[in-house]
N, C-alpha and C positions, 0 to 999 in steps of 0.2 A: 507442693513441690518437695522433693526429698531434701534438697540443699537447705531450704527454709527450715525444715524440721531439725536438721542437724544444727543449724545456727541457733535456733530457739533453745534446743537442749543445751548447747554449749554456753549460751548466755545465762542459763539458769544454774550453772555450776558455780563454785567458789571463785572469789576475786582473782586468785592466782591463775587458775585454769581459764578463766573467762577472757583474759587479755587477747589471746590469739583469735578467739571467736569474735570479739569486738572488732578486731582489725579486718577479719573476713567480712563482717557485716558492713563495715565502713566502705570497703573496696567494692562490694557487690552492688551498692547503690550510689556510688560516688558520682555517677553521671547526673544525678539530681542537681548538682551544683550548676552544670551548664543549663539545665532546664530552668533553674531559678533565675539565671541571667537573662534567658530568652523570654520566658513566660511572665516574669514579674519585673523585668528590666532592672535587676539589681546588679551592682558591681560584683566582680568575682569574689572580692573579700566579703561583701555583705551576704552573698549567696552561700559562700563557704561557712560563714558564721551561722547562718540559719540552718544549714545542713548539720553542722556540728552540734548545735543546740537540739535539733530534732533527734539526731542519733543518740545523744546522751539521755534525752527524755524517754525514747523508745527502750533503750537498754535498761534504764531504771525501772520502767513499767514492766518489762519482760522479767527482769531479775526478781522483782517483788511479787510477781504473779498477777499483776493488774491487767495484763494483756490476755484476753480470753480466747484468742484464736478464731474469732468470728469472721475475720477477713485475712487475706494473705499478708505476709510480712511486708511485702513491697507496698501494698495499699495502705497499711497501717503507718509505715514510715512516711509515705508521701503525704498523707493527710496531716501528720504532725509538721512535716517540712513546709507544706503550703501555709499552715497557720503561722509558722515562724517567719516565713517570707513576708506575710501580710504584716506581722508585728514589726519587721525590719522596715517595711515601707512607711508605716506610721511613725516609727522612731525617726527615720530620715526626714520625713515631712515636718515633724516637731523640731528637729535640729535646724532645719532650714528656716523655719519661722523664727526661732530664737536668735539666729544670726543677725536678722534685720533689726533686732531691738538692741542697738548698740548703746553703750553707756557713754554719756557725754563726759568729756574730760572736765575735771573741776576747773572752774573759771580762774581760780587762784593760780593754778599751774601755768596757764598761758600768760599770766601777768609777771611771772618770774623771769629773771635774766637767764640767758642761755646756760651759764655756769650753775646757777642755783637749780634750774629745771633739770639739768643732767644729774645733779646730786640727788634730787628727789626721785627721779626715774630710776636711778641706781638703787636707792633704798626700797622702792616698790618692787623692783626685780629681785633683790635679796630676800624680801619678805615672801615673795611667791616661791622662791627656791626653798626657803626654810619651811614654808607650809607644805610643800611637796614632800620634803624629807620627813616631816611629822606624820603625814598620812601614809607614806611608804612604810613607816614603822608599824602602822596598824594593819597592814595587809597580811602579814604572816611571812615566815621565813622563806617558804618555797616560792611564793609569788614574787617577793622582793628579789630573791636571788635570780629568778628567771628574767625579770625586767632589767635588772642591772647587767646581766650578761648580754641581753639584747641591746641595751643602750651602749655597751662597750663594743658593739659591732659583730658579735658572734651571730652566725646564721642559725636558723631553726635546727638544722642538721647537727651543728656543733653543740648546741644546747641540749639536744636529745641525747647525744653521746655523753656529754659532761654530767648531765643530771639524771641519767638513766630513764628517759622517757621512751616509749615504744617506737615513736616515729616523729619526724619533723611536723607532720600534720597535727599530732597531739600537742606538740609544743606550741604551734600557732594557735590552736583552740584555747589552750590554757593561758597563753599570753593575752589573747583578746579578752578572755574572761577576767584576768587580773587587771587589765587596763579599765575594763568596764566597772569593776569593783572599786578601783581607785577613783574613777570619775564620780561614782555614787557617793563615796566618802567625802569627796571634795566639792560636791555640787553646791552646797550652801555657801561655802567659803569663797568659791570662785565668783559667785554673784556679788560679793561685797568687795572684791579686790579690783 
């Protein structure tokens, strides 16, 4: 297809010129998100996340010359998207399995008076907040700023304008990635709290 060749050529240009081609590529196959919901029974957010990850992988492979053109751009992107959907299904299954492994509350906590228990729970809560702040500091300025704007109630559209992102969709993808990075950083700490 002629449009595919244009997009491929555009994605192989420099980063500044590539942004508009990335947006065209995103919009051309955006309907994959609905297919991910139907075919893989993913939530819209999970399907969007899989699509965004697939798109970023495809763009990176195209820009670096790893895409050989042996199939259509649509086929190539859909294959990556399918794999990302399957990864998302596995991830969701693992998260559901870990939810059922609840940590028993310490026996001593149940033996405390209500006032003492409240004080201990407040300390635990403060410790979690402090831990979150510590890991937010490790994220990097752009991620931290984006997450703080989101926490303050700004919409993805507002954040896109405020932080010079191309679109609200890019903000959402970046936010999800930042949250995932934060979860990875905090994974071991959360097990012990």
